[in-house]
Biopython code that builds the backbone (N, CA, C, O; Angstrom):
import numpy as np
from Bio.PDB.StructureBuilder import StructureBuilder

atoms = [
    (1, "MET", "N", (6.687, 20.996, 14.730)),
    (1, "MET", "CA", (5.524, 21.483, 14.006)),
    (1, "MET", "C", (5.877, 21.631, 12.531)),
    (1, "MET", "O", (6.961, 22.118, 12.207)),
    (2, "ALA", "N", (5.003, 21.231, 11.649)),
    (2, "ALA", "CA", (5.256, 21.267, 10.204)),
    (2, "ALA", "C", (5.114, 22.682, 9.670)),
    (2, "ALA", "O", (4.307, 23.475, 10.156)),
    (3, "ALA", "N", (5.909, 22.973, 8.670)),
    (3, "ALA", "CA", (5.809, 24.276, 8.011)),
    (3, "ALA", "C", (4.487, 24.350, 7.258)),
    (3, "ALA", "O", (3.904, 23.326, 6.902)),
    (4, "LEU", "N", (4.027, 25.559, 7.024)),
    (4, "LEU", "CA", (2.734, 25.736, 6.370)),
    (4, "LEU", "C", (2.693, 25.176, 4.959)),
    (4, "LEU", "O", (1.636, 24.745, 4.498)),
    (5, "ASP", "N", (3.830, 25.175, 4.264)),
    (5, "ASP", "CA", (3.831, 24.693, 2.888)),
    (5, "ASP", "C", (4.124, 23.192, 2.795)),
    (5, "ASP", "O", (4.133, 22.637, 1.696)),
    (6, "GLU", "N", (4.366, 22.520, 3.943)),
    (6, "GLU", "CA", (4.589, 21.079, 3.953)),
    (6, "GLU", "C", (3.269, 20.345, 3.871)),
    (6, "GLU", "O", (2.321, 20.724, 4.560)),
    (7, "PRO", "N", (3.169, 19.296, 3.045)),
    (7, "PRO", "CA", (1.915, 18.536, 2.992)),
    (7, "PRO", "C", (1.701, 17.787, 4.301)),
    (7, "PRO", "O", (2.654, 17.414, 4.985)),
    (8, "LEU", "N", (0.443, 17.579, 4.632)),
    (8, "LEU", "CA", (0.109, 16.815, 5.823)),
    (8, "LEU", "C", (0.482, 15.359, 5.614)),
    (8, "LEU", "O", (0.449, 14.865, 4.488)),
    (9, "GLY", "N", (0.837, 14.672, 6.685)),
    (9, "GLY", "CA", (1.140, 13.255, 6.607)),
    (9, "GLY", "C", (-0.129, 12.448, 6.422)),
    (9, "GLY", "O", (-1.240, 12.945, 6.605)),
    (10, "HIS", "N", (0.058, 11.219, 6.062)),
    (10, "HIS", "CA", (-1.058, 10.320, 5.786)),
    (10, "HIS", "C", (-2.037, 10.253, 6.959)),
    (10, "HIS", "O", (-3.244, 10.380, 6.756)),
    (11, "GLN", "N", (-1.546, 10.060, 8.159)),
    (11, "GLN", "CA", (-2.427, 9.873, 9.305)),
    (11, "GLN", "C", (-3.168, 11.150, 9.694)),
    (11, "GLN", "O", (-4.243, 11.075, 10.288)),
    (12, "SER", "N", (-2.622, 12.303, 9.377)),
    (12, "SER", "CA", (-3.263, 13.552, 9.792)),
    (12, "SER", "C", (-4.197, 14.129, 8.730)),
    (12, "SER", "O", (-4.803, 15.178, 8.949)),
    (13, "ASP", "N", (-4.321, 13.465, 7.594)),
    (13, "ASP", "CA", (-5.153, 13.996, 6.517)),
    (13, "ASP", "C", (-6.198, 12.956, 6.084)),
    (13, "ASP", "O", (-5.875, 12.037, 5.331)),
    (14, "PRO", "N", (-7.443, 13.091, 6.551)),
    (14, "PRO", "CA", (-8.477, 12.114, 6.186)),
    (14, "PRO", "C", (-8.693, 11.996, 4.680)),
    (14, "PRO", "O", (-9.003, 10.915, 4.181)),
    (15, "ALA", "N", (-8.532, 13.091, 3.959)),
    (15, "ALA", "CA", (-8.713, 13.042, 2.500)),
    (15, "ALA", "C", (-7.650, 12.152, 1.858)),
    (15, "ALA", "O", (-7.944, 11.411, 0.921)),
    (16, "GLN", "N", (-6.433, 12.224, 2.353)),
    (16, "GLN", "CA", (-5.367, 11.363, 1.820)),
    (16, "GLN", "C", (-5.677, 9.898, 2.093)),
    (16, "GLN", "O", (-5.443, 9.045, 1.237)),
    (17, "ARG", "N", (-6.198, 9.601, 3.273)),
    (17, "ARG", "CA", (-6.547, 8.219, 3.604)),
    (17, "ARG", "C", (-7.656, 7.706, 2.687)),
    (17, "ARG", "O", (-7.612, 6.564, 2.232)),
    (18, "ARG", "N", (-8.644, 8.547, 2.421)),
    (18, "ARG", "CA", (-9.728, 8.138, 1.503)),
    (18, "ARG", "C", (-9.196, 7.896, 0.095)),
    (18, "ARG", "O", (-9.578, 6.924, -0.555)),
    (19, "ARG", "N", (-8.317, 8.776, -0.377)),
    (19, "ARG", "CA", (-7.742, 8.610, -1.720)),
    (19, "ARG", "C", (-6.933, 7.313, -1.806)),
    (19, "ARG", "O", (-6.986, 6.610, -2.814)),
    (20, "LEU", "N", (-6.189, 7.002, -0.751)),
    (20, "LEU", "CA", (-5.391, 5.779, -0.763)),
    (20, "LEU", "C", (-6.292, 4.557, -0.829)),
    (20, "LEU", "O", (-6.023, 3.629, -1.591)),
    (21, "ARG", "N", (-7.354, 4.546, -0.042)),
    (21, "ARG", "CA", (-8.308, 3.426, -0.090)),
    (21, "ARG", "C", (-8.931, 3.308, -1.480)),
    (21, "ARG", "O", (-9.092, 2.202, -1.995)),
    (22, "TRP", "N", (-9.279, 4.436, -2.084)),
    (22, "TRP", "CA", (-9.874, 4.419, -3.418)),
    (22, "TRP", "C", (-8.877, 3.880, -4.442)),
    (22, "TRP", "O", (-9.237, 3.080, -5.305)),
    (23, "ARG", "N", (-7.636, 4.318, -4.341)),
    (23, "ARG", "CA", (-6.606, 3.863, -5.277)),
    (23, "ARG", "C", (-6.340, 2.364, -5.132)),
    (23, "ARG", "O", (-5.958, 1.705, -6.099)),
    (24, "ALA", "N", (-6.539, 1.832, -3.943)),
    (24, "ALA", "CA", (-6.286, 0.416, -3.695)),
    (24, "ALA", "C", (-7.381, -0.482, -4.246)),
    (24, "ALA", "O", (-7.226, -1.703, -4.260)),
    (25, "ARG", "N", (-8.482, 0.099, -4.700)),
    (25, "ARG", "CA", (-9.536, -0.726, -5.321)),
    (25, "ARG", "C", (-8.987, -1.311, -6.605)),
    (25, "ARG", "O", (-8.449, -0.592, -7.446)),
    (26, "ARG", "N", (-9.125, -2.614, -6.753)),
    (26, "ARG", "CA", (-8.510, -3.303, -7.881)),
    (26, "ARG", "C", (-9.552, -3.975, -8.747)),
    (26, "ARG", "O", (-10.720, -4.079, -8.371)),
    (27, "GLY", "N", (-9.116, -4.433, -9.915)),
    (27, "GLY", "CA", (-9.999, -5.132, -10.836)),
    (27, "GLY", "C", (-10.190, -6.599, -10.488)),
    (27, "GLY", "O", (-11.149, -7.228, -10.934)),
    (28, "LEU", "N", (-9.275, -7.144, -9.690)),
    (28, "LEU", "CA", (-9.387, -8.541, -9.274)),
    (28, "LEU", "C", (-9.979, -8.608, -7.872)),
    (28, "LEU", "O", (-9.500, -7.940, -6.956)),
    (29, "LEU", "N", (-11.006, -9.401, -7.714)),
    (29, "LEU", "CA", (-11.652, -9.560, -6.421)),
    (29, "LEU", "C", (-10.662, -10.033, -5.359)),
    (29, "LEU", "O", (-10.725, -9.592, -4.211)),
    (30, "GLU", "N", (-9.761, -10.916, -5.733)),
    (30, "GLU", "CA", (-8.781, -11.441, -4.782)),
    (30, "GLU", "C", (-7.952, -10.315, -4.178)),
    (30, "GLU", "O", (-7.714, -10.298, -2.971)),
    (31, "ASN", "N", (-7.510, -9.376, -5.011)),
    (31, "ASN", "CA", (-6.738, -8.242, -4.509)),
    (31, "ASN", "C", (-7.600, -7.370, -3.604)),
    (31, "ASN", "O", (-7.140, -6.919, -2.555)),
    (32, "ASP", "N", (-8.838, -7.132, -4.000)),
    (32, "ASP", "CA", (-9.734, -6.322, -3.165)),
    (32, "ASP", "C", (-9.897, -6.930, -1.781)),
    (32, "ASP", "O", (-9.887, -6.208, -0.783)),
    (33, "LEU", "N", (-10.044, -8.236, -1.709)),
    (33, "LEU", "CA", (-10.210, -8.905, -0.425)),
    (33, "LEU", "C", (-8.967, -8.743, 0.451)),
    (33, "LEU", "O", (-9.075, -8.505, 1.654)),
    (34, "VAL", "N", (-7.794, -8.872, -0.158)),
    (34, "VAL", "CA", (-6.550, -8.689, 0.582)),
    (34, "VAL", "C", (-6.460, -7.256, 1.098)),
    (34, "VAL", "O", (-6.101, -7.032, 2.254)),
    (35, "PHE", "N", (-6.784, -6.292, 0.250)),
    (35, "PHE", "CA", (-6.688, -4.893, 0.675)),
    (35, "PHE", "C", (-7.702, -4.543, 1.755)),
    (35, "PHE", "O", (-7.411, -3.723, 2.625)),
    (36, "GLU", "N", (-8.882, -5.144, 1.717)),
    (36, "GLU", "CA", (-9.857, -4.913, 2.785)),
    (36, "GLU", "C", (-9.287, -5.356, 4.118)),
    (36, "GLU", "O", (-9.367, -4.627, 5.106)),
    (37, "ARG", "N", (-8.710, -6.551, 4.150)),
    (37, "ARG", "CA", (-8.115, -7.056, 5.397)),
    (37, "ARG", "C", (-6.913, -6.216, 5.799)),
    (37, "ARG", "O", (-6.726, -5.918, 6.979)),
    (38, "PHE", "N", (-6.097, -5.833, 4.823)),
    (38, "PHE", "CA", (-4.916, -5.015, 5.092)),
    (38, "PHE", "C", (-5.311, -3.701, 5.765)),
    (38, "PHE", "O", (-4.737, -3.336, 6.791)),
    (39, "PHE", "N", (-6.276, -2.996, 5.203)),
    (39, "PHE", "CA", (-6.684, -1.724, 5.780)),
    (39, "PHE", "C", (-7.344, -1.911, 7.140)),
    (39, "PHE", "O", (-7.161, -1.084, 8.033)),
    (40, "ALA", "N", (-8.104, -2.980, 7.310)),
    (40, "ALA", "CA", (-8.730, -3.237, 8.606)),
    (40, "ALA", "C", (-7.672, -3.435, 9.697)),
    (40, "ALA", "O", (-7.866, -3.022, 10.841)),
    (41, "GLN", "N", (-6.565, -4.063, 9.339)),
    (41, "GLN", "CA", (-5.504, -4.350, 10.315)),
    (41, "GLN", "C", (-4.507, -3.220, 10.476)),
    (41, "GLN", "O", (-4.009, -2.997, 11.579)),
    (42, "HIS", "N", (-4.200, -2.496, 9.402)),
    (42, "HIS", "CA", (-3.034, -1.610, 9.428)),
    (42, "HIS", "C", (-3.302, -0.133, 9.154)),
    (42, "HIS", "O", (-2.405, 0.689, 9.345)),
    (43, "GLU", "N", (-4.486, 0.226, 8.720)),
    (43, "GLU", "CA", (-4.695, 1.611, 8.281)),
    (43, "GLU", "C", (-4.325, 2.629, 9.358)),
    (43, "GLU", "O", (-3.701, 3.646, 9.055)),
    (44, "GLY", "N", (-4.692, 2.374, 10.579)),
    (44, "GLY", "CA", (-4.428, 3.331, 11.649)),
    (44, "GLY", "C", (-2.970, 3.467, 12.014)),
    (44, "GLY", "O", (-2.599, 4.405, 12.721)),
    (45, "ASN", "N", (-2.123, 2.548, 11.547)),
    (45, "ASN", "CA", (-0.706, 2.564, 11.913)),
    (45, "ASN", "C", (0.225, 2.836, 10.743)),
    (45, "ASN", "O", (1.444, 2.822, 10.918)),
    (46, "LEU", "N", (-0.317, 3.084, 9.555)),
    (46, "LEU", "CA", (0.543, 3.301, 8.390)),
    (46, "LEU", "C", (1.314, 4.597, 8.521)),
    (46, "LEU", "O", (0.743, 5.653, 8.791)),
    (47, "SER", "N", (2.613, 4.502, 8.326)),
    (47, "SER", "CA", (3.462, 5.696, 8.299)),
    (47, "SER", "C", (3.488, 6.253, 6.876)),
    (47, "SER", "O", (3.013, 5.614, 5.937)),
    (48, "ASP", "N", (4.038, 7.428, 6.736)),
    (48, "ASP", "CA", (4.187, 7.995, 5.392)),
    (48, "ASP", "C", (5.094, 7.106, 4.533)),
    (48, "ASP", "O", (4.886, 6.999, 3.325)),
    (49, "ALA", "N", (6.094, 6.472, 5.145)),
    (49, "ALA", "CA", (6.970, 5.557, 4.404)),
    (49, "ALA", "C", (6.175, 4.330, 3.939)),
    (49, "ALA", "O", (6.371, 3.846, 2.825)),
    (50, "ASP", "N", (5.280, 3.835, 4.794)),
    (50, "ASP", "CA", (4.428, 2.714, 4.396)),
    (50, "ASP", "C", (3.551, 3.098, 3.214)),
    (50, "ASP", "O", (3.384, 2.317, 2.277)),
    (51, "VAL", "N", (2.997, 4.286, 3.259)),
    (51, "VAL", "CA", (2.145, 4.761, 2.163)),
    (51, "VAL", "C", (2.958, 4.864, 0.872)),
    (51, "VAL", "O", (2.460, 4.534, -0.203)),
    (52, "ALA", "N", (4.200, 5.319, 0.976)),
    (52, "ALA", "CA", (5.062, 5.399, -0.211)),
    (52, "ALA", "C", (5.308, 4.003, -0.779)),
    (52, "ALA", "O", (5.273, 3.815, -1.996)),
    (53, "GLY", "N", (5.554, 3.028, 0.086)),
    (53, "GLY", "CA", (5.737, 1.653, -0.376)),
    (53, "GLY", "C", (4.475, 1.089, -0.997)),
    (53, "GLY", "O", (4.534, 0.390, -2.009)),
    (54, "LEU", "N", (3.339, 1.388, -0.398)),
    (54, "LEU", "CA", (2.061, 0.931, -0.941)),
    (54, "LEU", "C", (1.810, 1.558, -2.307)),
    (54, "LEU", "O", (1.327, 0.888, -3.219)),
    (55, "ASP", "N", (2.131, 2.830, -2.449)),
    (55, "ASP", "CA", (1.985, 3.495, -3.749)),
    (55, "ASP", "C", (2.797, 2.783, -4.825)),
    (55, "ASP", "O", (2.331, 2.618, -5.953)),
    (56, "GLN", "N", (4.007, 2.363, -4.477)),
    (56, "GLN", "CA", (4.832, 1.632, -5.443)),
    (56, "GLN", "C", (4.144, 0.339, -5.868)),
    (56, "GLN", "O", (4.123, 0.001, -7.051)),
    (57, "LEU", "N", (3.592, -0.369, -4.914)),
    (57, "LEU", "CA", (2.914, -1.628, -5.230)),
    (57, "LEU", "C", (1.655, -1.396, -6.043)),
    (57, "LEU", "O", (1.330, -2.193, -6.923)),
    (58, "LEU", "N", (0.946, -0.321, -5.761)),
    (58, "LEU", "CA", (-0.291, -0.031, -6.482)),
    (58, "LEU", "C", (-0.044, 0.386, -7.927)),
    (58, "LEU", "O", (-0.971, 0.405, -8.736)),
    (59, "ASP", "N", (1.196, 0.718, -8.253)),
    (59, "ASP", "CA", (1.540, 1.038, -9.643)),
    (59, "ASP", "C", (1.616, -0.224, -10.509)),
    (59, "ASP", "O", (1.643, -0.130, -11.736)),
    (60, "LEU", "N", (1.650, -1.388, -9.886)),
    (60, "LEU", "CA", (1.763, -2.648, -10.619)),
    (60, "LEU", "C", (0.411, -3.069, -11.194)),
    (60, "LEU", "O", (-0.634, -2.719, -10.645)),
    (61, "PRO", "N", (0.430, -3.813, -12.288)),
    (61, "PRO", "CA", (-0.826, -4.385, -12.806)),
    (61, "PRO", "C", (-1.411, -5.368, -11.788)),
    (61, "PRO", "O", (-0.687, -5.935, -10.970)),
    (62, "ASP", "N", (-2.723, -5.558, -11.851)),
    (62, "ASP", "CA", (-3.417, -6.409, -10.884)),
    (62, "ASP", "C", (-2.834, -7.814, -10.787)),
    (62, "ASP", "O", (-2.597, -8.306, -9.684)),
    (63, "ASN", "N", (-2.602, -8.461, -11.913)),
    (63, "ASN", "CA", (-2.095, -9.842, -11.881)),
    (63, "ASN", "C", (-0.690, -9.917, -11.292)),
    (63, "ASN", "O", (-0.384, -10.848, -10.547)),
    (64, "ALA", "N", (0.158, -8.961, -11.611)),
    (64, "ALA", "CA", (1.506, -8.937, -11.054)),
    (64, "ALA", "C", (1.454, -8.717, -9.541)),
    (64, "ALA", "O", (2.225, -9.320, -8.795)),
    (65, "LEU", "N", (0.550, -7.859, -9.098)),
    (65, "LEU", "CA", (0.403, -7.610, -7.669)),
    (65, "LEU", "C", (-0.086, -8.861, -6.951)),
    (65, "LEU", "O", (0.429, -9.203, -5.886)),
    (66, "LEU", "N", (-1.064, -9.540, -7.515)),
    (66, "LEU", "CA", (-1.566, -10.772, -6.902)),
    (66, "LEU", "C", (-0.467, -11.826, -6.831)),
    (66, "LEU", "O", (-0.341, -12.515, -5.819)),
    (67, "ASP", "N", (0.326, -11.961, -7.886)),
    (67, "ASP", "CA", (1.427, -12.927, -7.871)),
    (67, "ASP", "C", (2.421, -12.614, -6.757)),
    (67, "ASP", "O", (2.949, -13.530, -6.126)),
    (68, "LEU", "N", (2.680, -11.342, -6.511)),
    (68, "LEU", "CA", (3.566, -10.958, -5.412)),
    (68, "LEU", "C", (2.956, -11.304, -4.061)),
    (68, "LEU", "O", (3.626, -11.868, -3.196)),
    (69, "ILE", "N", (1.691, -10.968, -3.887)),
    (69, "ILE", "CA", (1.021, -11.223, -2.614)),
    (69, "ILE", "C", (0.998, -12.714, -2.306)),
    (69, "ILE", "O", (1.199, -13.120, -1.162)),
    (70, "LEU", "N", (0.750, -13.535, -3.334)),
    (70, "LEU", "CA", (0.679, -14.985, -3.160)),
    (70, "LEU", "C", (2.056, -15.651, -3.196)),
    (70, "LEU", "O", (2.160, -16.877, -3.135)),
    (71, "GLU", "N", (3.099, -14.846, -3.295)),
    (71, "GLU", "CA", (4.491, -15.303, -3.311)),
    (71, "GLU", "C", (4.811, -16.208, -4.491)),
    (71, "GLU", "O", (5.676, -17.079, -4.401)),
    (72, "ARG", "N", (4.105, -15.997, -5.601)),
    (72, "ARG", "CA", (4.432, -16.709, -6.846)),
    (72, "ARG", "C", (5.652, -16.080, -7.492)),
    (72, "ARG", "O", (6.415, -16.746, -8.192)),
    (73, "THR", "N", (5.827, -14.786, -7.247)),
    (73, "THR", "CA", (6.983, -14.038, -7.747)),
    (73, "THR", "C", (7.532, -13.197, -6.603)),
    (73, "THR", "O", (6.911, -13.067, -5.548)),
    (74, "GLN", "N", (8.712, -12.630, -6.837)),
    (74, "GLN", "CA", (9.351, -11.773, -5.843)),
    (74, "GLN", "C", (9.497, -10.365, -6.417)),
    (74, "GLN", "O", (9.643, -10.187, -7.626)),
    (75, "LEU", "N", (9.456, -9.391, -5.551)),
    (75, "LEU", "CA", (9.638, -8.004, -5.950)),
    (75, "LEU", "C", (11.106, -7.788, -6.272)),
    (75, "LEU", "O", (11.979, -8.070, -5.451)),
    (76, "GLU", "N", (11.375, -7.285, -7.474)),
    (76, "GLU", "CA", (12.752, -7.130, -7.933)),
    (76, "GLU", "C", (12.961, -5.760, -8.548)),
    (76, "GLU", "O", (12.011, -5.018, -8.796)),
    (77, "GLY", "N", (14.213, -5.443, -8.787)),
    (77, "GLY", "CA", (14.572, -4.216, -9.488)),
    (77, "GLY", "C", (14.313, -2.971, -8.664)),
    (77, "GLY", "O", (14.385, -2.989, -7.435)),
    (78, "GLU", "N", (14.009, -1.889, -9.365)),
    (78, "GLU", "CA", (13.797, -0.598, -8.716)),
    (78, "GLU", "C", (12.610, -0.616, -7.766)),
    (78, "GLU", "O", (12.573, 0.160, -6.812)),
    (79, "GLY", "N", (11.652, -1.478, -8.009)),
    (79, "GLY", "CA", (10.472, -1.549, -7.167)),
    (79, "GLY", "C", (10.704, -2.225, -5.828)),
    (79, "GLY", "O", (9.841, -2.177, -4.951)),
    (80, "ALA", "N", (11.862, -2.857, -5.660)),
    (80, "ALA", "CA", (12.149, -3.600, -4.434)),
    (80, "ALA", "C", (12.768, -2.690, -3.374)),
    (80, "ALA", "O", (13.842, -2.980, -2.846)),
    (81, "THR", "N", (12.093, -1.605, -3.072)),
    (81, "THR", "CA", (12.580, -0.697, -2.031)),
    (81, "THR", "C", (12.229, -1.271, -0.663)),
    (81, "THR", "O", (11.321, -2.095, -0.555)),
    (82, "PRO", "N", (12.929, -0.852, 0.373)),
    (82, "PRO", "CA", (12.585, -1.335, 1.720)),
    (82, "PRO", "C", (11.128, -1.047, 2.099)),
    (82, "PRO", "O", (10.480, -1.873, 2.743)),
    (83, "ASP", "N", (10.616, 0.115, 1.704)),
    (83, "ASP", "CA", (9.231, 0.465, 2.025)),
    (83, "ASP", "C", (8.253, -0.479, 1.330)),
    (83, "ASP", "O", (7.313, -0.972, 1.954)),
    (84, "ALA", "N", (8.473, -0.730, 0.043)),
    (84, "ALA", "CA", (7.588, -1.626, -0.705)),
    (84, "ALA", "C", (7.688, -3.049, -0.173)),
    (84, "ALA", "O", (6.675, -3.742, -0.082)),
    (85, "MET", "N", (8.885, -3.497, 0.178)),
    (85, "MET", "CA", (9.065, -4.849, 0.705)),
    (85, "MET", "C", (8.337, -5.008, 2.043)),
    (85, "MET", "O", (7.709, -6.036, 2.296)),
    (86, "ARG", "N", (8.427, -3.989, 2.892)),
    (86, "ARG", "CA", (7.758, -4.050, 4.200)),
    (86, "ARG", "C", (6.238, -4.126, 4.019)),
    (86, "ARG", "O", (5.573, -4.930, 4.672)),
    (87, "VAL", "N", (5.692, -3.288, 3.131)),
    (87, "VAL", "CA", (4.242, -3.279, 2.906)),
    (87, "VAL", "C", (3.804, -4.581, 2.237)),
    (87, "VAL", "O", (2.732, -5.100, 2.551)),
    (88, "LEU", "N", (4.597, -5.106, 1.341)),
    (88, "LEU", "CA", (4.266, -6.380, 0.708)),
    (88, "LEU", "C", (4.160, -7.475, 1.771)),
    (88, "LEU", "O", (3.254, -8.306, 1.711)),
    (89, "GLN", "N", (5.064, -7.484, 2.728)),
    (89, "GLN", "CA", (4.976, -8.474, 3.797)),
    (89, "GLN", "C", (3.701, -8.270, 4.618)),
    (89, "GLN", "O", (3.069, -9.242, 5.031)),
    (90, "MET", "N", (3.327, -7.033, 4.851)),
    (90, "MET", "CA", (2.075, -6.744, 5.577)),
    (90, "MET", "C", (0.873, -7.255, 4.785)),
    (90, "MET", "O", (-0.062, -7.806, 5.365)),
    (91, "LEU", "N", (0.892, -7.077, 3.466)),
    (91, "LEU", "CA", (-0.195, -7.565, 2.624)),
    (91, "LEU", "C", (-0.269, -9.085, 2.653)),
    (91, "LEU", "O", (-1.358, -9.659, 2.690)),
    (92, "ARG", "N", (0.883, -9.731, 2.636)),
    (92, "ARG", "CA", (0.917, -11.194, 2.634)),
    (92, "ARG", "C", (0.356, -11.786, 3.925)),
    (92, "ARG", "O", (-0.198, -12.885, 3.916)),
    (93, "THR", "N", (0.495, -11.077, 5.011)),
    (93, "THR", "CA", (0.013, -11.598, 6.291)),
    (93, "THR", "C", (-1.377, -11.098, 6.647)),
    (93, "THR", "O", (-1.927, -11.483, 7.679)),
    (94, "ALA", "N", (-1.955, -10.241, 5.804)),
    (94, "ALA", "CA", (-3.287, -9.688, 6.097)),
    (94, "ALA", "C", (-4.362, -10.714, 5.866)),
    (94, "ALA", "O", (-5.542, -10.425, 6.062)),
]
sb = StructureBuilder()
sb.init_structure("model")
sb.init_model(0)
sb.init_chain("A")
sb.init_seg("    ")
for serial, (resi, resn, name, xyz) in enumerate(atoms, 1):
    if name == "N":
        sb.init_residue(resn, " ", resi, " ")
    sb.init_atom(name, np.array(xyz, "f"), 0.0, 1.0, " ", f" {name:<3s}", serial, name[0])
structure = sb.get_structure()
């Protein structure tokens, strides 16, 4: 059982899920389409680690994110965490 001062996990907090979906709205239609499919396939199974990886990817500019999804570029440097890499693969297959 979680302590009272611990934040709720992604799956147990509907408000967190709504905020994540809102944050995933992008300026490029192509990214929006990928995220729609991604959430349709994976939203119910995302772990807190997956959400952390997704947050890292959402910090990227739209064009850089699209290039990653389309495998034009690879995730490198500090952003290439295992969580971000796993979620990027999920996005690529969505």
